[in-house]
N, C-alpha and C positions, 0 to 999 in steps of 0.2 A: 778245669780242676776236676780230677777224678778221685774218688775215695768212698768209703762206706759212710752211711749217715752218722753224724756226730763226731767226724774226725777234724772239723775245724776249717771247712772249705770257705765259709763266709768270712771268717777272721782272716784268712790268707788273702782273700779278694781285697778286704779292706786295707790290709798291709800293702799290697801291690798299688792299690789306688793312692794311699797317702805318700808312697815313695815315687810316684810317677809325676809326669808333667801335667796331669789332670787333677792334682791333689786340690787345687783351689776351686774345682767344680764339684757338683753334687755327686753323692754316691747312692744310686737308686737300686734297691733290692727288689727283685720280683721272683715270687715263688710260683713257678710256672704250673705246678701241680695243684695249686690252690685256687686257680682262676677257672670258673665254669667254662667249658668248652665253647659254648655259644658267645662268650664275652671275651675270649682271648684277643681277638684282633682289635676290638675296641679298646681294651685296657692297654695294650701294647702300642698301638698306632693312632689312638684318638678317634673322635667322631665329631660331626657337626650336628647342630640342633636338627632334629627331626629326621635324622638319618635312619632311624628305625624306631619301632614302638618303644616308648620309654625313654627316648633320647631328648629330654626336656631342655637341655641346653648343650652348647658345645663344650668338649672336654679334651684336654691335651693328654696324649697317651704317654706311657713310661719312656718311650724313645725321646720324645720332646723334653720331658722332665730331665733326662740325663744329659742334655746338651752341654757340651764343654766339660763333662765329667765321665763318670763310669756307670755303665748299666750292668748290673750283675743279675745274670739270669740263672737262678738256682733250679735244679732239676729240669734242665733244659730238654732232657729226653721226653718229657711229658707233653711237649708242644705238639698240637695236632699238625698234620702234614701241610694243610693249607696255610696256617700261620708260619710254618717253616718256609714256604715259598715266599711269602711277603717279607719275612725277616731278611732272607737272602738278598732280596732286591734292594732292601734299605741298606744293607752293608755294602752291597756293590755299588750303589749309585750315591750313597751318602745323602739320601733325601726320603722323606716320607709324606704320604698323602693320607689324611684322615678319611675315614669312612663317611661317605656322603659328600665329598669335596673333590674338586679337581685341582685345587691349589697345591702346589709342591712346596714343601718346607724343607729346606736344607739343614741338616744336622751334622755336627761333629762330636763324636763321643767314642769312648773305648768300651768294648764289650768283654766282659769276663763271664764265662759260663761254667756251671758246675753240674755233676751228675754223680749218682751212685750206681749207674748203669754201665755196662760195657757198650759204648756208643758204636764201636766198630762191629760189634755183633748186631746191634740194632739196625746198622746200615745194611748188613748182609741179609737181614730178615725183612728189610723193606719198611721198618717203622721209623727210620730216620733218614733224611735225604743226604746222600753222599756229597753233593755239591756244598751243602751248608756245613757239613762235618769238616770238610778240607778248608772251608772258609774260616771257621772258628778255631780249628786246631793248629794254629801257627806255633803255639807252644803248648805242650800237654805235661802238666804236673800231676803227679800221682801222690796222694797223701796216704801213707801207710796207716793201718789201724793201730790203736793204742797198744794192743797186745805185742805188736812188733817194735814198739818204742818204749820198752820197759824202763830205760834209763831216763825218760822224760817224766815219769809218773810223779817223782818227788817234786820236780820243779813245778809241774802243772798243779799238783795239790797245794803247794805253798801259795801259789798265785790265786788259785780259785778260793782257798780258805780266806786269804787277805781281803779278797773282794767280797766274799760273804759277810765277813766281819764288818767291813766298811759300809755295806749297804743296810745292815741291821743295827747300826750304832744308835740310831734314834728310836728303835722299837722298845716299848716299855718292858722292863724285866730282862732284856737280852744281855748275856754275859759274853764277852769276848772268848772265842774258842781257840784252843790249841789241841794238838794231836799227841796222844802217848805213843811210845815206840811200838807197842803191839799194834796199835791202830795203823800206823804207817806201814808196818810189815804185811798187814792184811790188805791194805790199799795196793802195795807194790806187787802182791802175788796174785791178785784177782785178774781175770782175763779181760774184763770190761767189753763185753759184746756191743754195748751202746756207746763205747768210745768216750771222748772227752765230755760229750753231754751227759752220759750216764755218771761219770765221775763227779761232775759238777752238781747234779741233782742228788746224788747220794750224800755228798758233803753238806748240801743245803738241808736235806731232811734231817741228817744227823744233827747238825747245828740247832735246828728248830726244836727237835724232840728231846734232846738231852737236857739235863738239869745241872750238870756240873760244868765247870770251866774247861775241863780237859775231855775231849772225845776219846773214849776207850774203844777197844776192838768190838766190844758188844754193841756200842752205839753204832758203829759202821755196819756191822752185820745186820742189826735190826732195820737199818735204813737201806740195805740193798733189796731191790725188788726181785722176786724169783722169776727165773727165765724158764720157758717151757722145756721140760725134760731135764732141768738141772736145778736141784734144790739149792736154796741160798747157802746152806751150811756146807755144800760141796765146793770148796775152794781149790 
């Protein structure tokens, strides 16, 4: 899955999982960019007790956790090359060996990967293995940014505001929020550099900060965060 940050790649991955034959298995999400480089292989493939300093007990890796389900590797382009080699072997052989062990563990799982990088360029520049790229790129789906999906903004706004209202229903003093026509027009004409994530966070801030039941254009404008080189008022 390829697309800018905030376009909904994880939501699409979950939809694929729930519509597949793996839907009764786990959906395991891994943010490859959030794992310290020295712990990547341990987190993905597991380790045995005493395999390295600090390994006080045996630990299953994410690959084992995803058995009979889906392993979602978010920002796969952040994986170090050494981990890419081992991941390729796991995918080719359908088995994993924990760090510090010689025991082979057979695993069956679906892998869905996501990135906001151009992996083909990463391959050409030597930062991503070509053989792993071809192994995972059986189907490549590109999610366009929200600015290219302006007809989706109204649907997404309704869905996100409904969810925000539902999540806040038990909060003391919270009033169910609706949107004025002017607020909807502002939302529809903004470029949303942060995509769906920015839309959701803007609606949530507006809902929390506003005092009335109806979110006006000023409430939305106050909730928008300024982007470098672009004043909030410059819509």
